[in-house]
C-alpha positions as CSV (number, residue, x, y, z in Angstrom):
1,X,98.4,117.6,117.0
2,X,100.8,120.2,115.8
3,X,99.1,120.8,112.5
4,X,99.1,124.4,111.3
5,X,95.3,124.4,110.9
6,X,94.5,122.5,114.1
7,X,92.7,125.6,115.5
8,X,90.0,125.2,112.9
9,X,88.7,121.9,114.3
10,X,86.7,123.4,117.2
11,X,84.9,125.8,114.8
12,X,84.0,123.6,111.8
13,X,84.8,119.9,111.4
14,X,84.3,119.8,107.6
15,X,86.6,122.8,107.0
16,X,89.1,121.3,109.3
17,X,89.2,118.1,107.4
18,X,89.8,119.9,104.1
19,X,92.6,121.9,105.6
20,X,94.3,118.9,107.2
21,X,94.0,117.0,104.0
22,X,95.7,119.8,102.1
23,X,98.4,120.3,104.7
24,X,99.5,116.7,105.0
25,X,99.6,116.2,101.2
26,X,101.3,119.5,100.3
27,X,104.8,118.0,99.9
28,X,103.6,114.7,98.5
29,X,100.5,115.2,96.3
30,X,100.3,118.8,95.4
31,X,98.1,117.8,92.4
32,X,95.4,116.5,94.8
33,X,95.5,119.7,96.9
34,X,93.9,122.1,94.4
35,X,90.4,120.6,94.4
36,X,90.5,120.2,98.2
37,X,91.6,123.8,98.6
38,X,88.7,124.9,96.4
39,X,86.3,122.9,98.6
40,X,87.7,124.7,101.6
41,X,87.0,128.1,100.0
42,X,83.5,127.0,99.1
43,X,83.0,125.9,102.7
44,X,84.2,129.2,104.0
45,X,81.7,131.0,101.7
46,X,78.9,128.9,103.2
47,X,80.0,129.6,106.7
48,X,80.1,133.4,105.9
49,X,76.6,133.3,104.7
50,X,75.4,131.5,107.8
51,X,77.3,133.8,110.1
52,X,75.8,136.9,108.4
53,X,72.3,135.5,108.9
54,X,71.5,136.0,105.3
55,X,69.3,133.6,103.2
56,X,71.4,132.4,100.3
57,X,68.6,132.9,97.8
58,X,68.3,136.5,98.9
59,X,72.0,136.9,98.5
60,X,71.8,135.5,95.0
61,X,68.9,137.8,94.1
62,X,70.9,140.8,95.3
63,X,73.9,139.6,93.2
64,X,71.6,139.3,90.1
65,X,70.8,143.0,90.4
66,X,74.5,144.1,90.2
67,X,76.2,141.3,88.3
68,X,77.6,141.8,84.8
69,X,75.2,140.5,82.1
70,X,77.1,137.3,81.4
71,X,77.1,136.4,85.1
72,X,73.5,137.3,86.2
73,X,72.3,133.7,86.1
74,X,75.5,132.1,87.4
75,X,76.1,131.2,91.0
76,X,79.5,129.4,91.3
77,X,82.3,130.1,93.7
78,X,83.4,133.3,91.8
79,X,79.9,134.7,92.1
80,X,79.5,133.8,95.7
81,X,82.8,135.5,96.6
82,X,81.8,138.6,94.6
83,X,78.5,138.8,96.4
84,X,79.9,138.2,99.9
85,X,82.5,141.0,99.4
86,X,80.2,143.5,97.7
87,X,79.6,146.9,99.4
88,X,76.5,147.4,97.3
89,X,75.0,144.1,98.4
90,X,75.9,144.8,102.0
91,X,73.8,148.0,101.9
92,X,70.9,146.4,100.0
93,X,70.6,143.6,102.6
94,X,71.0,146.0,105.5
95,X,74.3,144.5,106.8
96,X,76.8,146.4,108.8
97,X,79.8,144.8,107.0
98,X,80.1,142.5,104.0
99,X,80.1,138.8,105.1
100,X,83.6,138.5,103.8
101,X,86.3,141.2,104.2
102,X,88.6,142.5,101.5
103,X,91.9,140.8,101.5
104,X,95.4,141.7,100.5
105,X,97.0,140.3,97.3
106,X,98.9,137.0,97.0
107,X,101.6,136.6,94.4
108,X,101.5,133.3,92.4
109,X,103.5,131.9,89.5
110,X,101.3,131.1,86.4
111,X,101.8,128.7,83.6
112,X,102.9,131.6,81.4
113,X,106.0,131.8,83.6
114,X,105.0,135.2,85.0
115,X,104.2,136.1,88.5
116,X,100.9,137.8,89.2
117,X,99.9,139.6,92.3
118,X,96.1,139.0,92.6
119,X,93.4,139.4,95.3
120,X,93.8,136.5,97.7
121,X,90.3,135.2,96.9
122,X,91.3,135.1,93.3
123,X,94.6,133.4,94.1
124,X,92.8,130.7,96.1
125,X,90.3,130.1,93.2
126,X,93.0,130.1,90.6
127,X,95.0,127.5,92.4
128,X,91.9,125.5,93.2
129,X,90.9,125.5,89.5
130,X,94.3,124.6,88.2
131,X,94.2,121.5,86.1
132,X,90.6,120.8,87.1
133,X,88.8,121.4,83.7
134,X,89.7,119.5,80.6
135,X,93.3,118.4,81.5
136,X,94.8,121.0,79.2
137,X,97.3,123.5,80.4
138,X,96.3,127.1,80.1
139,X,98.8,130.0,80.2
140,X,96.5,131.9,82.6
141,X,96.4,129.0,85.1
142,X,98.3,129.0,88.3
143,X,101.1,126.4,88.5
144,X,100.4,123.4,90.6
145,X,103.6,123.9,92.7
146,X,104.5,123.6,96.3
147,X,105.5,127.3,96.5
148,X,102.2,128.4,95.1
149,X,100.3,126.2,97.5
150,X,102.5,127.4,100.4
151,X,101.6,131.0,99.6
152,X,97.9,130.2,99.4
153,X,97.9,128.4,102.7
154,X,99.8,131.2,104.4
155,X,97.1,133.7,103.2
156,X,94.3,131.4,104.1
157,X,95.8,130.8,107.6
158,X,95.9,134.5,108.3
159,X,92.3,134.9,107.1
160,X,91.0,132.0,109.2
161,X,92.7,133.4,112.3
162,X,90.6,136.6,111.7
163,X,87.5,134.7,110.7
164,X,87.4,132.6,113.9
165,X,88.8,135.2,116.2
166,X,91.9,133.1,117.0
167,X,94.3,135.9,117.6
168,X,96.4,133.8,120.0
169,X,97.2,131.2,117.3
170,X,100.8,131.2,116.1
171,X,101.4,132.5,112.6
172,X,101.7,130.1,109.7
173,X,105.0,128.2,109.3
174,X,105.2,126.0,106.2
175,X,108.1,124.1,107.7
176,X,105.8,122.9,110.5
177,X,103.0,121.6,108.3
178,X,102.1,117.9,108.9
179,X,103.6,115.5,106.4
180,X,101.3,112.5,105.6
181,X,100.6,110.8,109.0
182,X,103.4,112.6,110.8
183,X,102.8,115.6,113.0
184,X,105.9,117.9,112.6
185,X,107.1,119.1,115.9
186,X,110.4,120.8,114.9
187,X,112.0,122.0,111.7
188,X,115.7,121.1,111.7
189,X,116.6,122.8,108.5
190,X,119.3,121.6,106.1
191,X,121.1,118.7,107.7
192,X,124.9,118.8,108.1
193,X,125.3,116.1,105.4
194,X,123.0,117.9,103.0
195,X,125.6,118.7,100.4
196,X,126.8,115.0,100.3
197,X,123.4,113.3,100.5
198,X,121.5,116.1,98.7
199,X,119.0,116.2,101.5
200,X,117.6,119.7,101.6
201,X,115.6,119.6,104.9
202,X,115.1,117.6,108.0
203,X,112.0,117.5,110.2
204,X,111.3,116.0,113.5
205,X,107.9,114.4,113.7
206,X,105.6,112.0,115.5
207,X,103.1,109.4,114.4
208,X,100.5,107.7,116.5
209,X,100.4,103.9,116.2
210,X,97.9,101.2,117.4
211,X,94.7,101.6,119.3
212,X,96.4,102.8,122.4
213,X,97.8,105.9,120.7
214,X,101.5,104.9,121.2
215,X,103.8,107.5,119.6
216,X,106.7,106.8,117.3
217,X,109.2,109.6,116.8
218,X,110.7,110.2,113.4
219,X,113.3,112.1,111.4
220,X,111.9,113.0,108.0
221,X,114.5,113.8,105.3
222,X,113.3,115.8,102.2
223,X,115.0,115.6,98.8
224,X,114.2,117.3,95.5
225,X,112.9,114.8,93.0
226,X,115.6,114.2,90.4
227,X,118.4,115.2,92.7
228,X,118.9,111.6,93.9
229,X,118.2,108.1,92.6
230,X,115.4,105.9,93.9
231,X,118.2,103.4,94.7
232,X,119.9,105.9,97.0
233,X,116.6,106.9,98.6
234,X,115.8,103.3,99.5
235,X,119.4,102.4,100.5
236,X,118.6,102.3,104.2
237,X,115.6,100.0,103.6
238,X,117.7,97.8,101.3
239,X,120.4,97.6,103.9
240,X,118.0,96.7,106.7
241,X,116.2,94.1,104.6
242,X,119.5,92.5,103.5
243,X,120.8,92.3,107.0
244,X,117.6,91.1,108.6
245,X,116.1,89.1,105.7
246,X,113.1,91.6,105.9
247,X,112.5,91.0,109.6
248,X,113.3,94.4,111.3
249,X,113.0,92.7,114.7
250,X,116.2,90.8,113.9
251,X,118.2,93.9,113.0
252,X,121.5,94.5,114.9
253,X,121.2,96.9,117.8
254,X,122.3,100.3,116.5
255,X,120.6,99.9,113.1
256,X,117.6,102.0,112.4
257,X,114.9,99.4,112.0
258,X,112.0,101.3,110.5
259,X,112.8,103.2,107.3
260,X,110.3,104.1,104.7
261,X,110.0,106.2,101.5
262,X,106.7,108.1,101.6
263,X,104.5,107.4,98.6
264,X,104.2,110.5,96.5
265,X,102.3,111.4,93.4
266,X,102.9,114.6,91.4
267,X,105.3,116.1,93.9
268,X,108.5,118.1,93.8
269,X,109.9,116.2,96.7
270,X,110.8,112.7,97.9
271,X,110.7,112.1,101.7
272,X,112.5,109.3,103.6
273,X,111.3,108.6,107.1
274,X,113.4,107.1,109.9
275,X,111.4,106.0,112.9
276,X,112.8,105.8,116.5
277,X,111.4,104.6,119.8
278,X,112.1,108.0,121.4
279,X,113.0,111.5,120.3
280,X,116.2,111.3,118.1
281,X,119.0,113.7,118.7
282,X,122.0,114.3,116.4
283,X,125.1,112.8,117.9
284,X,126.9,116.2,117.9
285,X,124.0,117.8,119.8
286,X,123.8,115.0,122.3
287,X,127.5,114.8,123.2
288,X,127.5,117.7,125.7
289,X,124.6,115.9,127.6
290,X,126.5,112.6,128.1
291,X,128.7,111.4,130.9
292,X,132.0,109.6,130.1
293,X,130.4,106.3,131.0
294,X,127.4,107.0,128.7
295,X,129.8,107.9,125.9
296,X,131.6,104.6,126.4
297,X,128.4,102.6,126.2
298,X,127.4,104.4,123.0
299,X,130.7,103.4,121.5
300,X,130.2,99.8,122.7
301,X,126.8,99.7,121.0
302,X,128.2,101.0,117.7
303,X,131.1,98.4,117.9
304,X,128.6,95.6,118.5
305,X,126.6,96.7,115.5
306,X,129.6,96.7,113.2
307,X,130.9,93.5,114.7
308,X,127.7,91.8,113.5
309,X,127.7,93.5,110.1
310,X,131.3,92.8,109.3
311,X,131.4,89.3,110.9
312,X,128.7,87.5,108.9
313,X,129.2,85.1,106.0
314,X,128.1,88.0,103.7
315,X,129.7,91.2,105.3
316,X,127.9,94.5,105.1
317,X,129.8,97.9,105.0
318,X,128.8,101.5,105.7
319,X,131.6,103.1,103.7
320,X,131.0,106.7,104.8
321,X,130.5,106.5,108.5
322,X,130.9,109.9,110.3
323,X,129.3,111.6,113.3
324,X,126.6,112.8,110.9
325,X,125.5,109.2,110.5
326,X,124.5,108.8,114.1
327,X,121.4,109.7,116.1
328,X,120.9,108.9,119.7
329,X,117.8,108.3,121.8
330,X,117.3,108.4,125.5
331,X,115.4,105.1,126.3
332,X,115.6,105.7,130.1
333,X,112.6,106.0,132.4
334,X,111.8,108.1,135.5
335,X,114.7,110.4,135.1
336,X,117.3,107.6,134.6
337,X,119.1,108.0,131.3
338,X,119.7,105.2,128.9
339,X,121.2,106.5,125.7
340,X,121.3,104.3,122.6
341,X,122.8,105.0,119.1
342,X,121.0,104.6,115.8
343,X,123.0,104.6,112.5
344,X,121.8,105.5,109.0
345,X,123.4,103.8,106.0
346,X,123.1,106.1,103.0
347,X,125.9,104.7,100.9
348,X,126.3,101.2,102.2
349,X,127.6,98.2,100.2
350,X,125.3,95.2,100.3
351,X,126.3,91.8,99.3
352,X,123.5,89.2,98.7
353,X,122.9,85.9,97.0
354,X,121.7,88.0,94.0
355,X,124.9,89.8,93.7
356,X,126.5,93.0,95.0
357,X,124.1,96.0,95.5
358,X,126.1,99.1,95.6
359,X,125.7,102.8,95.0
360,X,129.4,103.4,94.5
361,X,128.7,106.3,92.1
362,X,126.7,108.1,94.7
363,X,129.3,107.2,97.4
364,X,132.2,108.5,95.3
365,X,130.3,111.8,94.6
366,X,129.5,112.2,98.3
367,X,133.1,111.6,99.2
368,X,134.3,114.2,96.7
369,X,131.9,116.7,98.1
370,X,133.5,116.5,101.6
371,X,135.1,119.8,102.4
372,X,134.7,120.1,106.2
373,X,137.8,119.0,108.2
374,X,135.6,117.5,110.9
375,X,134.1,115.2,108.3
376,X,137.1,114.7,106.0
377,X,139.0,113.2,108.8
378,X,136.8,110.1,108.8
379,X,137.8,109.1,105.3
380,X,140.8,106.9,104.8
381,X,142.1,107.6,101.3
382,X,144.1,104.4,101.1
383,X,141.1,102.3,101.9
384,X,139.0,104.1,99.3
385,X,141.6,103.7,96.6
386,X,141.7,100.0,97.2
387,X,138.0,99.8,97.9
388,X,138.9,98.0,101.1
389,X,135.5,98.7,102.8
390,X,136.3,96.8,106.0
391,X,139.3,99.0,106.6
392,X,137.3,102.1,105.6
393,X,134.7,101.3,108.2
394,X,137.3,100.5,110.9
395,X,139.2,103.6,110.3
396,X,136.0,105.7,110.6
397,X,135.1,103.8,113.7
398,X,138.4,104.8,115.3
399,X,137.9,108.4,114.5
400,X,134.2,108.3,115.6
401,X,135.1,106.6,118.9
402,X,137.8,109.3,119.5
403,X,135.2,112.0,119.0
404,X,132.6,110.3,121.2
405,X,134.9,109.4,124.0
406,X,136.4,112.9,124.2
407,X,132.8,114.4,124.0
408,X,133.6,116.8,121.2
409,X,133.6,116.9,117.4
410,X,136.8,118.5,116.3
411,X,138.5,119.2,113.0
412,X,141.2,116.6,113.8
413,X,141.4,113.1,115.0
414,X,141.6,112.5,118.8
415,X,145.1,111.8,120.0
416,X,146.2,109.6,122.9
417,X,146.6,112.6,125.1
418,X,143.1,113.7,124.3
419,X,141.7,110.3,125.3
420,X,143.8,110.3,128.4
421,X,142.5,113.7,129.4
422,X,138.9,112.5,128.8
423,X,139.5,109.7,131.4
424,X,139.9,106.8,128.9
425,X,142.1,103.8,129.8
426,X,145.4,103.1,128.0
427,X,143.7,100.0,126.4
428,X,140.9,102.2,125.0
429,X,143.3,104.7,123.5
430,X,145.3,101.8,122.0
431,X,142.1,100.3,120.5
432,X,141.3,103.6,118.8
433,X,144.7,103.8,117.3
434,X,144.6,100.1,116.2
435,X,141.3,100.7,114.4
436,X,142.8,103.6,112.5
437,X,145.9,101.6,111.6
438,X,143.9,98.6,110.4
439,X,145.3,96.5,113.2
440,X,142.0,95.9,114.9
441,X,138.4,95.4,113.9
442,X,135.0,96.0,115.4
443,X,135.2,92.7,117.3
444,X,138.4,93.7,119.1
445,X,136.9,97.2,119.7
446,X,133.8,95.7,121.3
447,X,135.9,93.5,123.6
448,X,137.9,96.5,124.9
449,X,134.8,98.7,125.3
450,X,133.0,96.0,127.1
451,X,135.7,95.8,129.7
452,X,135.7,99.6,130.1
């Protein structure tokens, strides 16, 4: 497990469960994290008492002697922390050091709209208490926000490294926190298509499935709630279901078969997950790793996918196919490579018995946001003006095949001379040109690529 708080497990199982629960829900159910974080702090206080070898009743009596009058007969989390950090109580109990050390401040945003820099114990309690009393919002309450939780977790992570003497543990990285059932192995940052799709961050993760512990790899794409519609977020799922009649096993090769929108409660984010059989790699990053023959086979797989999508009684169209739409996985074994493409369909047009499901508004907005030459070249203006989606897809296929076959994503379309230099046959170069002119479709492209 790559969880940020995995190191806690060998020291205390209960605290570990609290921390893992907070971590995996941080981006999805921040409202549920406050109580769990408070429970974690209470558990730490109990562990500190045990480690110091102090009887809790003796600690409470010592606190009674120094507490303010209104708190002399109280013993909640605030009082426990005060007692465990008190120099006076340390001396009265004959301890070398207070059971809990003084901590630096943590800066949180409060309901008043102001930031306050408070002692970290106070910050953890303030966040843990947020919204937990009578349901009313108080101006002196910490906001239940991801940023506040992230800051609390960073401070708590540093403290637990000290508390458990885990100095070799890597420092806290919020971008590597687990998300739901997915262990995050790599933070990929803002994706290349972020401005068009409004995806703000991509993560690479893993999920264990079944009793044998089989691992599914995944790309998790994070959006700010309100930036995109639910329809757009579920577009890949809609597309897969429409194509396969809800049976992912019947999906065309090249289509991402397992797409899900993670359930979220009071969250600032929506997260869409794409699962793959092996570690997915962005096409652009994979191209330098591929041989000419492997690049041809990837093109053939993509052509086969679009041949099936375009060729049915109810055609399905991608509309904004670019190199950014494609991931590849190496399905090979024992050192032998077997690269396969997987395509996401953010802005697809779906035609069903119930009518036409289309996110044309989102697609038009995404098209208008294209500024990069290496993406703009995939868009056929004539096809878009006429909403000729078959031609729009074929044109983009021609550009995409040119990029893949040449092994390079450039700011211009591949020319016949480029394809010849890459070792492609004259028939292949003609096929690419025919696709871009609308003189050939995915079926003809597949036939040429099958022959090599």
